[in-house]
C-alpha positions as CSV (number, residue, x, y, z in Angstrom):
1,M,55.6,1.0,-65.4
2,T,59.8,-0.5,-66.9
3,I,61.9,-2.6,-65.3
4,A,64.5,1.1,-64.8
5,E,61.3,2.6,-63.4
6,C,60.1,-0.1,-60.6
7,L,63.7,-0.2,-59.6
8,K,64.4,3.5,-59.3
9,I,61.0,4.1,-57.5
10,G,61.5,0.5,-55.4
11,N,65.1,1.4,-54.5
12,Q,63.9,5.0,-53.1
13,K,61.2,3.3,-51.0
14,L,62.9,1.0,-49.2
15,A,66.2,3.4,-48.6
16,A,63.1,5.7,-46.7
17,A,62.2,2.4,-44.9
18,D,66.1,2.2,-43.9
19,V,66.2,-1.5,-45.6
20,A,69.9,-2.0,-44.8
21,Q,70.6,-2.9,-49.4
22,P,67.5,-1.3,-50.4
23,S,68.8,-1.2,-54.5
24,R,69.7,-5.2,-53.9
25,E,65.9,-6.2,-51.9
26,A,63.9,-3.7,-54.9
27,A,65.6,-6.2,-57.9
28,S,65.0,-9.5,-55.8
29,L,61.4,-8.0,-55.3
30,L,60.9,-7.1,-59.2
31,M,62.5,-10.7,-60.3
32,N,59.7,-12.2,-58.1
33,A,57.2,-10.8,-59.1
34,T,57.8,-11.5,-62.9
35,R,59.9,-14.5,-62.4
36,R,62.6,-13.7,-64.7
37,D,66.2,-13.6,-62.9
38,R,68.8,-10.9,-62.6
39,A,70.3,-11.3,-65.8
40,F,67.0,-10.4,-67.7
41,L,66.7,-7.4,-65.1
42,V,69.5,-6.1,-66.2
43,A,69.0,-6.7,-70.1
44,H,65.6,-5.7,-70.5
45,A,65.7,-2.1,-68.3
46,E,62.3,-0.8,-71.2
47,Y,60.9,-4.2,-70.0
48,E,57.1,-2.9,-69.8
49,L,55.4,-4.6,-66.4
50,T,51.6,-6.6,-66.6
51,A,49.2,-5.2,-64.2
52,A,49.4,-8.5,-62.5
53,E,53.1,-8.0,-62.2
54,Q,53.0,-4.3,-60.9
55,K,49.8,-5.0,-58.6
56,L,52.4,-8.1,-57.1
57,F,55.5,-6.1,-56.8
58,D,53.9,-2.4,-55.7
59,S,53.1,-4.8,-52.9
60,H,56.2,-6.4,-52.3
61,I,57.2,-3.2,-51.8
62,E,54.8,-2.2,-49.5
63,R,55.5,-5.1,-47.3
64,R,58.8,-4.9,-47.0
65,Q,58.6,-1.1,-46.0
66,T,57.0,-2.1,-42.8
67,R,60.3,-4.3,-42.4
68,E,58.3,-7.3,-43.6
69,P,61.3,-10.0,-43.8
70,F,61.6,-10.3,-47.8
71,Q,61.7,-14.2,-46.8
72,H,58.5,-13.7,-45.3
73,I,57.0,-12.3,-48.8
74,V,58.7,-14.3,-50.7
75,G,58.1,-17.4,-48.8
76,V,61.0,-19.6,-49.4
77,Q,64.7,-19.0,-48.0
78,E,67.8,-21.1,-49.5
79,F,70.0,-22.4,-46.7
80,Y,73.1,-25.1,-46.8
81,G,71.9,-25.5,-50.7
82,L,67.9,-26.1,-50.4
83,D,65.0,-24.1,-50.7
84,F,63.1,-24.0,-47.8
85,I,59.4,-22.2,-47.5
86,V,58.6,-20.1,-44.8
87,T,56.7,-18.5,-43.1
88,R,55.7,-16.4,-39.3
89,D,55.4,-19.9,-37.8
90,V,58.9,-20.7,-38.8
91,L,62.4,-19.2,-37.7
92,I,64.2,-17.9,-40.8
93,P,67.0,-19.6,-41.1
94,R,70.2,-17.9,-40.6
95,P,73.8,-18.9,-42.7
96,E,75.2,-19.3,-39.2
97,T,73.2,-22.1,-38.0
98,E,74.8,-23.8,-41.2
99,L,78.0,-24.5,-38.6
100,L,75.8,-26.6,-37.0
101,V,74.7,-28.5,-39.9
102,E,78.3,-28.9,-41.4
103,T,79.3,-30.1,-37.4
104,A,76.4,-33.0,-37.9
105,I,77.2,-33.8,-41.1
106,R,81.1,-34.2,-39.9
107,V,80.1,-36.2,-36.9
108,L,77.6,-38.4,-38.3
109,A,79.0,-39.0,-41.4
110,G,81.1,-42.3,-40.7
111,I,78.5,-44.0,-38.5
112,D,76.5,-46.8,-40.8
113,S,72.8,-45.6,-40.7
114,P,73.1,-43.1,-38.4
115,K,70.0,-41.6,-36.0
116,F,69.4,-38.2,-34.5
117,C,66.9,-36.0,-32.9
118,E,66.5,-32.8,-33.1
119,I,65.1,-30.7,-30.5
120,G,63.0,-27.7,-31.9
121,V,62.9,-28.0,-35.7
122,G,61.5,-24.9,-36.8
123,S,61.2,-25.0,-40.7
124,G,63.3,-28.1,-40.6
125,C,66.0,-26.7,-41.8
126,I,68.9,-28.4,-40.0
127,T,67.3,-32.2,-40.9
128,V,66.6,-31.8,-44.1
129,S,69.9,-30.3,-44.4
130,V,71.8,-33.5,-42.4
131,L,69.0,-35.8,-44.4
132,H,70.1,-34.3,-47.5
133,E,73.9,-34.6,-47.5
134,L,73.4,-38.3,-45.6
135,P,71.2,-40.7,-47.1
136,N,71.7,-43.1,-44.7
137,S,70.5,-41.7,-42.1
138,S,67.3,-41.3,-40.6
139,A,65.7,-38.3,-38.0
140,I,63.3,-38.1,-35.5
141,A,62.7,-34.0,-35.7
142,V,59.9,-32.6,-32.7
143,D,58.7,-29.5,-32.0
144,I,55.4,-27.6,-29.5
145,S,53.8,-26.8,-32.6
146,E,51.9,-28.5,-34.8
147,E,52.0,-25.7,-36.8
148,V,55.6,-25.7,-37.3
149,L,55.5,-29.0,-38.6
150,Q,53.3,-29.1,-40.8
151,I,56.0,-26.5,-42.6
152,A,59.0,-28.8,-41.5
153,R,57.0,-31.7,-43.3
154,I,56.4,-29.6,-46.1
155,N,60.4,-28.9,-46.6
156,A,61.1,-32.4,-45.8
157,V,58.8,-33.8,-49.0
158,N,59.9,-31.0,-51.4
159,N,63.9,-32.0,-50.6
160,E,62.9,-35.5,-50.8
161,V,64.0,-36.8,-47.2
162,A,60.4,-37.2,-45.7
163,D,60.8,-41.1,-46.0
164,R,63.6,-41.0,-43.3
165,V,62.1,-38.2,-40.4
166,E,59.2,-38.7,-37.7
167,F,58.2,-36.2,-36.5
168,R,56.6,-35.3,-32.8
169,I,55.4,-33.0,-31.0
170,S,57.4,-32.3,-27.8
171,Y,58.4,-30.4,-25.3
172,V,61.9,-30.6,-25.4
173,F,62.5,-34.9,-24.7
174,T,58.8,-35.3,-23.8
175,T,57.6,-37.6,-26.4
176,V,60.6,-39.1,-27.1
177,G,60.0,-42.0,-26.0
178,T,62.9,-45.1,-25.6
179,N,65.0,-43.5,-28.4
180,K,67.9,-43.5,-28.3
181,F,70.6,-41.3,-31.1
182,H,73.9,-40.9,-32.5
183,A,73.5,-37.2,-32.3
184,V,70.8,-34.5,-30.7
185,L,71.1,-31.5,-32.7
186,S,69.2,-28.3,-31.5
187,N,69.4,-24.4,-32.9
188,P,66.8,-23.5,-29.1
189,P,65.7,-19.9,-28.0
190,Y,69.2,-18.2,-26.6
191,I,68.1,-14.7,-27.0
192,P,67.8,-13.0,-23.1
193,A,64.3,-11.6,-23.3
194,S,66.3,-8.5,-21.5
195,D,68.2,-8.6,-25.4
196,M,64.5,-8.6,-27.5
197,P,63.4,-4.9,-27.2
198,D,67.0,-4.3,-29.3
199,L,67.2,-7.0,-32.4
200,Q,66.6,-5.9,-35.6
201,I,63.2,-4.4,-36.2
202,E,62.6,-7.8,-39.6
203,V,63.9,-10.2,-36.0
204,R,61.6,-8.5,-33.3
205,D,58.4,-8.1,-34.8
206,F,58.3,-11.1,-36.9
207,D,60.0,-13.9,-36.2
208,P,57.5,-16.2,-34.2
209,P,58.8,-15.2,-30.5
210,I,59.0,-18.9,-28.9
211,A,61.4,-19.5,-31.3
212,L,64.2,-17.1,-29.9
213,T,63.7,-16.5,-26.4
214,D,63.0,-18.9,-23.7
215,G,61.0,-15.2,-21.9
216,G,63.9,-15.6,-19.0
217,D,67.5,-15.4,-19.5
218,G,68.2,-17.8,-22.9
219,L,69.5,-20.7,-21.7
220,S,67.3,-22.9,-19.9
221,I,65.6,-24.8,-22.1
222,V,70.2,-25.0,-23.4
223,R,69.9,-26.2,-19.9
224,R,66.9,-28.7,-20.0
225,I,68.6,-30.0,-23.5
226,I,71.9,-30.7,-21.6
227,Q,70.5,-32.7,-18.6
228,G,68.0,-34.6,-20.7
229,S,70.5,-35.6,-24.0
230,P,72.6,-38.0,-21.7
231,H,69.2,-40.8,-21.2
232,F,68.9,-40.3,-25.2
233,L,72.2,-40.8,-26.6
234,L,73.9,-44.1,-27.3
235,P,77.7,-43.9,-25.9
236,N,79.8,-41.8,-27.3
237,G,77.1,-40.3,-29.1
238,Y,77.3,-36.4,-29.8
239,L,75.1,-33.4,-28.4
240,I,75.2,-30.1,-31.0
241,F,73.9,-27.3,-30.9
242,E,73.9,-23.2,-31.2
243,I,74.6,-20.2,-28.6
244,G,74.3,-16.5,-28.6
245,I,76.7,-13.9,-28.0
246,G,78.1,-14.0,-24.6
247,Q,76.9,-17.2,-23.5
248,A,79.8,-19.6,-24.2
249,A,81.8,-20.0,-20.9
250,E,78.2,-19.8,-19.1
251,V,77.2,-22.6,-21.5
252,K,80.7,-24.6,-20.9
253,D,80.0,-24.6,-16.9
254,M,77.3,-26.5,-18.0
255,F,78.8,-30.0,-19.0
256,K,78.9,-32.3,-15.8
257,P,82.8,-34.1,-17.1
258,A,82.2,-37.1,-15.1
259,V,79.1,-37.4,-18.6
260,W,81.0,-35.4,-20.8
261,E,83.9,-35.1,-22.8
262,N,85.7,-33.2,-25.6
263,V,83.4,-30.6,-25.3
264,E,83.8,-27.6,-27.8
265,I,82.3,-24.4,-29.0
266,L,83.7,-23.9,-32.7
267,N,83.1,-19.8,-34.5
268,D,81.3,-18.7,-36.9
269,L,82.4,-17.1,-39.7
270,Q,82.1,-13.7,-37.3
271,S,84.3,-15.0,-35.1
272,I,81.5,-15.3,-32.8
273,P,81.4,-18.6,-30.3
274,R,78.0,-19.8,-31.4
275,T,77.9,-24.1,-32.0
276,V,79.1,-26.2,-28.9
277,V,80.1,-30.1,-29.1
278,A,79.7,-32.5,-26.5
279,R,80.6,-36.1,-26.3
280,L,78.9,-37.9,-24.6
281,K,81.4,-41.0,-22.2
């Protein structure tokens, strides 16, 4: 089959499966299958795929028809200018989480040898991105799953920051010990269990549920992080984490004025209150 034929058929199949951008995704999957860029697809529409390329492209389309995320099919997601390996064990990095990274970099940039902790490291996209941007920084990053930590370790190695991060199995702060940090970062599971059935298929059926929801109101882990962070932050240290739609007011009320100051909730590019920033007194 030629490139032109593959693009046409791929587009038709993905459109029938209600994929949001069928032509764009068909082209991206074909680029992955042929190891060619978009310019090649445009300039060589008559190119005949090899048997191996055709088999891989057909498999890609079949998987995407089930609404399996594109990132799982190709095995990688770009985030903050870096590439991250992703599997079904970890949450696919989202663009809105880059706001958390930007905020962490901003508050840590003026500190000599800043040290931070991430709760629920997942793919490692937050920790690795901050370490990459701040070459003098170091981190402890925790998660409850060894499978998750293995993915984060690979991404740390691939992005050349592995020598500045220690990965630990931990439920929130349980194995952090006596360490103190300039910042605690997290993208916790904040989706209420009642909202799970209404999520996009790619999220609901393929992202790990434990990374999406706490099984309750979506705020139980947030409460633990807010309550626990003062014990692990240095004076004037920062707590920075992500929240979901409609949670801003309730989350802000969780911060005790005697403990915290300058509590802000920053909007993402869609004007949704998304990133909480609080400074320890």
